C-alpha positions as CSV (number, residue, x, y, z in Angstrom):
1,M,-0.3,-0.1,0.2
2,L,1.3,3.6,-0.9
3,A,0.9,6.2,2.0
4,V,-0.4,9.1,-0.3
5,C,0.3,12.3,2.5
6,G,-1.1,15.1,1.1
7,W,1.2,17.9,4.3
8,L,-1.0,21.0,4.7
9,C,1.7,23.5,5.5
10,S,5.5,23.6,4.2
11,L,8.4,22.4,5.6
12,A,9.3,26.8,6.7
13,L,6.2,25.8,9.4
14,W,7.5,23.0,11.3
15,G,10.0,24.2,13.8
16,Q,8.9,27.7,14.1
17,E,6.1,29.4,15.2
18,P,3.6,30.5,12.8
19,S,2.6,34.7,12.7
20,T,-0.7,34.7,11.0
21,A,-4.7,32.4,11.4
22,A,-4.0,30.9,8.1
23,E,-0.4,29.1,8.8
24,L,-1.7,28.5,12.0
25,G,-4.4,26.4,10.9
26,Q,-2.2,24.9,8.4
27,A,0.2,24.0,11.0
28,A,-2.6,22.1,13.3
29,A,-3.9,19.6,10.9
30,R,-2.3,17.3,8.1
31,L,-4.3,14.6,5.7
32,E,-3.2,11.2,4.7
33,V,-5.3,9.2,2.2
34,E,-4.1,5.6,1.5
35,I,-4.8,3.8,-1.8
36,P,-2.9,0.7,-3.5
37,Q,-0.4,1.2,-5.4
38,R,-0.3,-0.4,-8.9
39,K,-2.4,-0.7,-12.3
40,L,-6.0,-0.7,-11.1
41,Y,-8.7,-2.5,-13.4
42,Q,-12.1,-2.1,-13.5
43,G,-14.4,-4.0,-11.4
44,E,-11.8,-4.5,-8.8
45,R,-12.6,-3.7,-5.2
46,I,-10.5,-1.6,-3.4
47,P,-9.9,0.1,-0.2
48,V,-9.2,3.9,0.7
49,S,-8.3,4.8,4.3
50,I,-8.4,8.4,4.8
51,R,-6.0,9.6,8.0
52,L,-6.2,12.4,9.8
53,L,-3.8,14.0,12.4
54,Y,-4.7,17.8,14.3
55,D,-2.2,18.7,16.6
56,R,-4.1,17.9,19.9
57,E,-2.6,21.5,22.1
58,I,-4.0,23.7,19.3
59,F,-7.5,21.9,19.4
60,Q,-7.4,22.1,23.1
61,N,-7.4,25.9,23.2
62,Q,-7.6,27.5,19.7
63,V,-10.4,25.5,17.7
64,Q,-14.1,26.6,18.1
65,P,-17.2,24.9,18.0
66,L,-18.4,24.8,14.1
67,F,-21.8,23.2,14.7
68,R,-24.4,23.9,17.5
69,R,-24.1,19.7,18.1
70,S,-22.0,18.3,20.8
71,L,-19.2,16.4,18.9
72,D,-16.1,14.9,20.0
73,L,-13.6,17.0,16.9
74,Q,-15.2,20.0,15.9
75,V,-14.3,19.8,12.4
76,Q,-16.2,18.9,8.6
77,L,-14.4,16.4,6.5
78,L,-15.8,16.7,3.1
79,I,-15.6,13.9,0.2
80,P,-17.0,14.7,-3.0
81,W,-16.3,11.3,-3.7
82,W,-18.0,9.2,-0.2
83,E,-21.1,7.7,-1.6
84,G,-19.7,7.5,-5.6
85,L,-18.9,8.7,-8.5
86,E,-21.1,7.6,-11.7
87,S,-18.5,6.3,-14.9
88,S,-19.3,7.9,-18.0
89,E,-18.0,6.3,-21.6
90,G,-17.1,9.5,-23.6
91,N,-17.3,11.1,-26.9
92,P,-15.2,11.4,-29.4
93,S,-14.6,15.0,-28.1
94,E,-13.8,13.8,-23.9
95,L,-11.8,10.6,-23.2
96,P,-13.8,8.1,-20.6
97,Q,-14.2,8.2,-16.8
98,A,-14.2,6.2,-14.1
99,G,-16.5,5.6,-11.6
100,L,-16.9,4.5,-7.7
101,L,-19.5,2.8,-6.1
102,P,-19.6,2.2,-2.3
103,E,-19.9,-1.9,-1.3
104,T,-19.6,-1.1,2.1
105,E,-20.9,1.7,4.5
106,A,-17.6,2.0,6.9
107,S,-15.8,0.0,8.6
108,P,-16.7,-1.4,12.1
109,V,-15.6,1.2,14.8
110,P,-15.0,0.8,18.4
111,D,-16.6,2.3,21.2
112,R,-14.3,4.6,21.5
113,G,-14.4,6.6,18.1
114,L,-14.5,10.0,18.2
115,R,-17.7,11.4,16.6
116,M,-17.1,14.6,13.6
117,V,-18.7,15.7,10.7
118,V,-18.7,14.1,6.6
119,N,-20.2,16.0,4.6
120,D,-23.5,16.6,6.4
121,A,-23.8,13.4,8.5
122,V,-22.4,12.4,11.9
123,W,-19.0,10.0,11.1
124,Q,-17.7,7.8,14.5
125,A,-13.8,8.0,13.4
126,E,-11.0,4.9,14.3
127,V,-9.2,6.2,17.2
128,F,-4.8,5.4,16.7
129,A,-2.3,5.7,18.7
130,D,-0.6,9.6,19.5
131,Q,2.3,10.7,16.8
132,I,5.3,12.6,17.8
133,L,5.4,15.3,15.2
134,D,8.3,18.0,15.2
135,G,8.3,17.9,19.3
136,R,4.3,18.2,19.3
137,R,1.8,15.6,20.0
138,F,-0.9,14.9,17.2
139,G,-3.9,13.4,17.9
140,Q,-4.6,10.4,15.0
141,I,-7.8,9.1,13.5
142,G,-9.5,7.6,10.9
143,L,-11.9,6.3,7.7
144,N,-12.1,3.2,6.1
145,R,-14.7,2.6,3.5
146,T,-13.8,-0.1,0.3
147,F,-15.3,1.0,-3.3
148,L,-16.2,-1.3,-6.4
149,L,-14.2,0.1,-9.4
150,Q,-16.3,1.3,-13.1
151,G,-15.9,2.0,-16.1
152,E,-12.0,2.4,-17.9
153,G,-10.3,5.3,-17.8
154,E,-9.2,8.7,-15.6
155,L,-10.5,8.5,-11.9
156,P,-12.4,12.7,-11.4
157,W,-12.7,11.9,-8.1
158,Q,-12.0,15.4,-6.3
159,A,-9.6,16.8,-3.3
160,L,-10.9,16.3,0.2
161,Q,-11.3,19.4,2.4
162,L,-11.0,19.7,5.9
163,R,-12.7,23.1,7.6
164,F,-12.4,24.1,11.3
165,S,-13.0,27.6,13.2
166,L,-9.9,28.6,15.1
167,A,-9.7,31.6,17.8
168,T,-6.8,34.2,16.9
169,E,-8.3,36.7,19.6
170,F,-9.1,36.3,23.4
171,E,-10.3,38.3,26.6
172,E,-10.5,37.1,30.0
173,S,-14.2,37.2,31.6
174,F,-14.6,36.7,35.5
175,L,-18.0,34.4,34.7
176,H,-16.9,33.0,31.7
177,G,-13.0,32.9,31.8
178,K,-11.1,33.5,28.6
179,I,-13.5,34.0,25.5
180,A,-12.4,34.1,22.2
181,T,-13.1,37.4,20.8
182,V,-11.9,36.7,16.8
183,T,-12.6,34.0,15.5
184,E,-11.6,32.6,11.5
185,T,-12.9,29.5,9.6
186,I,-10.1,27.4,8.2
187,Q,-10.5,25.2,4.9
188,L,-7.4,23.0,3.9
189,E,-7.1,21.0,1.0
190,H,-5.4,17.6,-0.3
191,A,-5.6,17.0,-3.8
192,M,-5.8,13.7,-4.7
193,P,-3.1,12.4,-7.4
194,P,-4.6,11.3,-10.5
195,L,-5.7,7.4,-10.2
196,T,-6.5,5.7,-13.7
197,V,-8.6,2.6,-14.1
198,W,-7.7,0.5,-17.1
199,A,-10.1,-2.4,-18.7
200,L,-9.5,-6.2,-18.6
201,P,-7.3,-7.5,-20.8
202,E,-8.9,-9.3,-23.6
203,A,-5.5,-11.3,-24.6
204,G,-5.8,-14.7,-21.9
205,R,-9.4,-14.2,-21.3
206,P,-11.2,-17.5,-21.3
207,K,-13.7,-18.6,-23.0
208,D,-16.3,-18.8,-19.5
209,F,-15.2,-16.1,-17.6
210,S,-17.2,-15.2,-14.7
211,G,-16.2,-11.4,-14.7
212,A,-14.6,-11.8,-10.9
213,V,-11.6,-10.0,-10.1
214,G,-9.9,-10.5,-7.3
215,Q,-7.9,-12.9,-5.4
216,M,-10.5,-15.7,-5.0
217,Q,-11.5,-19.7,-3.1
218,M,-13.4,-21.7,-5.3
219,K,-15.0,-24.7,-2.4
220,V,-17.5,-27.7,-3.5
221,W,-19.1,-30.2,-1.9
222,T,-22.4,-32.3,-1.3
223,E,-24.1,-33.9,1.6
224,E,-24.8,-36.6,0.0
225,R,-22.5,-40.6,-0.9
226,S,-25.1,-42.1,-3.3
227,V,-28.7,-41.2,-4.3
228,V,-31.2,-43.0,-6.5
229,L,-31.2,-42.6,-9.7
230,G,-33.3,-40.2,-11.1
231,T,-33.7,-38.3,-7.2
232,T,-32.8,-34.9,-6.8
233,F,-29.8,-33.3,-5.0
234,S,-28.1,-30.9,-3.3
235,L,-24.3,-29.5,-4.5
236,W,-23.0,-26.6,-2.9
237,V,-20.5,-24.3,-4.4
238,E,-18.5,-21.5,-2.2
239,I,-16.4,-18.1,-3.9
240,S,-15.0,-16.9,-1.4
241,G,-11.6,-13.5,-1.5
242,Q,-10.3,-11.0,-2.3
243,G,-12.6,-9.6,-4.6
244,S,-16.6,-7.5,-5.3
245,M,-18.9,-11.4,-4.6
246,T,-21.9,-8.6,-6.6
247,S,-20.4,-7.5,-9.2
248,W,-20.7,-10.5,-11.8
249,P,-23.2,-12.2,-13.3
250,P,-24.7,-15.6,-11.3
251,M,-22.5,-18.6,-12.2
252,E,-23.5,-21.6,-14.2
253,L,-22.3,-24.9,-13.9
254,P,-20.8,-26.7,-17.6
255,E,-22.7,-29.2,-19.0
256,M,-22.3,-32.6,-17.1
257,A,-22.8,-36.0,-18.6
258,G,-24.9,-37.8,-16.6
259,F,-26.4,-35.8,-14.5
260,H,-29.4,-33.2,-15.4
261,Q,-29.7,-29.7,-13.7
262,F,-33.4,-28.3,-12.4
263,G,-31.8,-25.6,-10.9
264,R,-29.6,-22.8,-8.5
265,L,-30.1,-20.7,-5.4
266,Q,-27.6,-18.1,-4.7
267,S,-26.9,-15.7,-1.8
268,H,-24.5,-13.1,-0.3
269,P,-22.6,-13.3,2.3
270,P,-20.2,-11.1,3.1
271,D,-17.2,-11.7,1.2
272,R,-18.2,-14.7,0.0
273,R,-20.5,-16.0,-3.0
274,L,-22.6,-19.2,-1.6
275,I,-24.7,-21.0,-4.4
276,R,-27.2,-24.1,-3.9
277,F,-27.4,-26.4,-7.5
278,E,-29.9,-29.1,-7.7
279,L,-29.2,-31.9,-9.8
280,A,-30.0,-35.5,-10.7
281,A,-28.1,-38.4,-11.8
282,I,-29.7,-39.7,-15.0
283,S,-27.3,-42.7,-15.7
284,L,-26.3,-45.4,-13.8
285,D,-23.0,-44.6,-15.5
286,V,-22.1,-42.2,-13.1
287,E,-19.5,-42.8,-10.9
288,E,-18.4,-39.2,-9.5
289,I,-19.2,-35.9,-9.4
290,P,-16.7,-34.0,-12.4
291,P,-14.4,-31.3,-11.3
292,I,-15.5,-27.8,-11.7
293,S,-13.4,-25.0,-12.7
294,F,-14.0,-20.9,-12.1
295,A,-12.3,-18.3,-13.9
296,Y,-11.0,-15.2,-12.6
297,F,-9.3,-12.1,-12.9
298,D,-6.5,-11.6,-10.5
299,P,-5.3,-7.8,-10.6
300,T,-2.1,-8.3,-7.9
301,P,0.9,-8.5,-10.3
302,P,1.7,-9.8,-12.8
303,A,-2.1,-8.9,-13.1
304,S,-3.4,-12.5,-14.9
305,Y,-6.2,-14.4,-16.3
306,R,-6.4,-17.3,-13.7
307,R,-8.3,-21.0,-12.1
308,V,-9.6,-22.9,-9.7
309,Q,-10.4,-26.0,-10.0
310,S,-12.2,-28.5,-7.4
311,P,-11.6,-31.9,-7.0
312,A,-14.0,-34.9,-8.6
313,I,-16.6,-35.9,-5.5
314,P,-17.2,-39.6,-5.7
315,L,-20.8,-40.7,-6.1
316,R,-22.6,-44.0,-6.2
317,I,-26.3,-44.6,-8.2
318,I,-28.6,-46.8,-6.6
319,P,-30.7,-48.1,-9.2
320,V,-34.7,-48.2,-8.8
321,D,-35.5,-50.8,-8.0
322,P,-38.0,-52.7,-10.4
323,H,-39.5,-56.0,-8.0
324,R,-39.9,-53.0,-5.2
325,D,-42.1,-51.4,-7.3
326,Q,-44.0,-54.3,-8.6
327,V,-44.9,-55.1,-4.9
328,A,-46.1,-51.9,-3.9
329,T,-48.5,-52.3,-6.7
330,D,-49.8,-55.1,-5.2
331,F,-50.2,-53.7,-2.2
332,A,-52.1,-51.2,-3.9
333,E,-54.2,-53.2,-5.6
334,R,-54.8,-56.1,-2.8
335,K,-58.6,-55.6,-1.6
336,S,-57.7,-58.1,1.5
337,S,-55.7,-57.1,4.3
338,I,-53.4,-59.0,6.1
339,P,-53.1,-59.8,9.6
340,G,-50.2,-58.0,11.9
341,W,-49.0,-56.5,8.4
342,E,-51.7,-54.2,7.7
343,N,-54.2,-54.9,10.3
344,L,-51.1,-54.7,13.4
345,F,-53.9,-55.9,16.8
346,D,-55.5,-58.6,13.8
347,L,-58.6,-57.1,13.5
348,K,-61.2,-59.4,11.3
349,D,-61.4,-58.1,8.1
350,R,-64.5,-55.4,7.4
351,S,-64.1,-55.1,4.0
352,Q,-67.3,-56.6,3.6
353,E,-69.3,-54.5,5.9
354,E,-68.4,-51.5,3.6
355,T,-71.8,-51.3,1.7
356,A,-73.9,-52.4,4.2
357,G,-72.2,-49.4,6.5
358,S,-71.9,-46.7,4.4
359,K,-75.0,-44.9,4.9
360,S,-74.9,-45.1,7.8
361,T,-71.7,-43.6,7.5
362,S,-72.9,-40.9,5.2
363,F,-75.2,-39.9,7.5
364,W,-73.1,-39.2,10.2
365,E,-70.9,-37.4,8.5
366,W,-72.3,-34.7,7.1
367,P,-73.2,-32.9,9.9
368,A,-69.7,-33.4,11.1
369,L,-68.3,-32.0,8.1
370,A,-71.2,-28.7,8.5
371,L,-70.0,-28.0,12.2
372,P,-67.3,-26.1,12.0
373,W,-69.0,-23.8,9.0
374,M,-72.1,-23.6,11.5
375,L,-70.0,-22.6,14.6
376,G,-67.6,-20.2,12.2
377,L,-71.1,-18.4,10.8
378,T,-72.6,-18.1,14.5
379,L,-69.3,-16.9,15.6
380,H,-69.2,-14.3,12.6
381,R,-72.9,-13.2,13.2
382,A,-72.4,-12.3,17.0
383,L,-68.7,-10.2,15.7
384,T,-70.4,-8.6,13.4
385,A,-73.6,-7.5,15.5
386,R,-71.5,-6.7,18.2
387,E,-70.1,-4.5,16.3
388,R,-72.5,-2.4,14.7
389,R,-74.0,-1.5,19.1
390,R,-70.5,-0.3,19.7
391,R,-70.9,2.1,16.7
392,Y,-74.9,2.4,16.5
393,P,-75.3,2.5,20.3
394,E,-78.8,5.1,19.8
395,W,-80.2,3.0,16.2
396,F,-80.2,-0.3,18.9
397,R,-81.4,2.3,22.1
398,A,-83.9,3.7,19.7
399,R,-84.9,-0.6,18.6
400,R,-85.3,-1.3,22.8
401,A,-87.3,2.0,23.0
402,F,-90.0,0.9,20.7
403,S,-89.7,-2.7,20.9
404,R,-90.7,-2.8,24.9
405,L,-93.7,0.4,23.5
406,Q,-95.2,-2.4,21.4
407,K,-95.2,-5.3,23.9
408,A,-96.9,-2.7,26.5
409,V,-99.4,-1.6,24.4
410,A,-100.2,-5.3,23.3
411,R,-100.4,-6.0,27.0
412,S,-102.3,-2.9,28.0
413,Q,-99.9,-2.3,31.4
414,G,-97.3,-0.1,32.4
415,E,-96.1,2.9,31.7
416,P,-96.4,2.8,27.6
417,H,-95.2,6.9,27.9
418,R,-92.4,5.9,29.5
419,H,-91.0,3.7,26.3
420,F,-92.3,6.6,23.9
421,Q,-90.4,9.2,25.9
422,S,-87.0,6.7,26.0
423,Y,-87.8,6.2,22.1
424,L,-87.5,10.4,21.2
425,A,-84.8,10.8,23.6
426,A,-82.9,7.6,21.4
427,K,-83.7,9.5,18.1
428,L,-82.5,13.2,19.1
429,R,-79.7,11.3,20.8
430,V,-80.5,12.6,24.3
431,P,-80.9,11.5,27.0
432,D,-84.7,11.0,28.2
433,A,-85.0,13.7,30.6
434,A,-83.9,16.4,27.8
435,V,-87.6,15.3,25.9
436,L,-89.3,17.0,29.0
437,S,-89.1,20.5,27.5
438,Q,-91.4,23.4,25.7
439,D,-88.8,23.2,22.9
440,L,-89.3,19.5,21.7
441,H,-91.5,19.7,18.5
442,Q,-88.5,22.2,16.8
443,Q,-85.9,19.4,18.3
444,L,-88.6,16.7,16.1
445,E,-88.2,19.5,13.4
446,Q,-84.6,19.5,13.1
447,A,-84.8,15.8,13.1
448,G,-86.5,16.2,9.9
449,L,-90.0,15.9,11.4
450,S,-93.1,17.9,9.3
451,K,-94.1,20.8,11.7
452,A,-97.8,18.9,12.0
453,L,-96.1,15.7,13.1
454,A,-93.5,17.4,15.2
455,E,-96.3,19.3,17.3
456,E,-98.2,16.3,17.2
457,V,-95.7,14.7,19.3
458,A,-94.6,16.7,21.1
459,A,-98.0,18.0,22.6
460,C,-99.5,14.1,23.3
461,L,-96.1,13.1,24.4
462,L,-96.6,16.3,27.6
463,Q,-100.4,15.4,27.9
464,W,-99.2,12.2,28.5
465,T,-96.8,13.0,31.2
466,A,-99.5,16.1,33.0
467,G,-101.5,13.0,32.5
468,R,-99.6,10.5,34.7
469,Y,-99.8,13.1,38.1
470,G,-103.4,14.2,36.9
471,G,-104.4,10.4,37.7
472,E,-105.7,10.5,34.1
473,I,-103.7,8.2,32.8
474,S,-105.4,4.8,32.9
475,H,-108.1,6.9,30.8
476,R,-106.0,7.4,27.4
477,N,-105.4,5.2,24.1
478,S,-101.8,4.3,24.4
479,K,-102.7,3.0,21.0
480,V,-102.1,6.9,19.8
481,L,-98.5,6.7,21.1
482,L,-97.5,3.8,18.8
483,A,-99.1,4.7,16.2
484,L,-97.4,8.2,16.1
485,A,-94.0,5.9,17.5
486,E,-94.9,4.6,13.9
487,K,-94.6,7.8,12.3
488,V,-91.5,9.1,14.0
489,E,-89.6,5.8,12.2
490,E,-91.4,6.3,8.7
491,A,-90.6,10.2,8.7
492,M,-86.9,9.7,9.8
493,A,-86.4,6.8,8.1
494,E,-84.6,8.7,5.4
495,T,-82.1,10.5,6.7
496,E,-81.3,8.4,10.2
497,S,-78.1,6.1,9.3
498,K,-78.8,2.7,9.8
499,P,-76.1,-0.3,11.2
500,W,-76.0,-2.0,7.7
């Protein structure tokens, strides 16, 4: 690996006291970027490591908060290509450009990592051991990410930028101590080295090249050592190594004599690809699963196409037993049972009684089949009725009062005007006592009754109520109340919401 170091200050600044804020900012921080130092190819997976070194004394005493939120290190690192770059094929006037695709979110960071701002988000950087440079102690943190190189040509990645706020003048405060009075935002840049992404060479490319780029290993196995002719079994292939496992097409098996391929399932665990092939042996001449090879491109010097090959796997093919199939057929066609074999308790053969008992059996079968459906329908109706009562309580309240009024009129006993009062209260969605008022006819008109019917209903209810205290209730015809209730029901039928 080559450490591409971006010293953000001149050598003259080291060993002497900085005179300006810009020189102090350049002396306070430094960036390093590590990338592979060799020829890079499209489809290759490369790690990128960014290190930030910062002067602990300057950052502790003079660097001011750049953001309002709490951070461990008050800096902002701008990485324009951190979320990737698109490749372009170019045109006659422009050269093609390579691209970057992030393959990982970030390398795992321990709990002691420092929080800082990368672009517009908070990232946790890994902490490394301090370094002593020119007699000053520098803290060191790092960010790691793996990228997939796409396309070919020059990689147009822009320079890194580091921003932080630096105080240059202070004043003493009795309450707050040392307070910064003059601050300046420092912005430092680190130019990225030129990087060319090369296309995979045509020379020496195998016809069965998989498209995988990296250093690959392969493992092939099956859990079966013998299989019955024509039955399926699983063959597992695992590709692992240092390279992208998601950028190349699904793996195909070559044609293998004596085998039939049904399909495959693929998964992508970390840093490997696992494929399960479903096969069946179709020939008794098969003695082994033939070797399987996998062609890939290895970019490490000397870069070339390489191939891994698995050893042959012994496999015994068991022929189908025709005699066994004939015995099974005979068993299925026989009508009598064999005591101790089909009938473990040596019971007598009841096959002759099937015809006589078929009628009685069918008679009991139908109720048994219908019972679950009947119970389910009953439960459904009960739940539906319960939900209706919950959603329309006033409607059911009016139904109950109307039913009680009908019973009281039919029996010519009780106080039917009480049920008539409850019925009107339910229709108006008010308590029973609220309908005994002088403006009852107005409430009924607002509910949808005509003026004449509303006045008649209100007058009748008030007369019955007054008659109860005057002793004249027994001489009144209760059928009038039922007739008025039916008129009210008919008048409000169109405007009232019903639970169906």
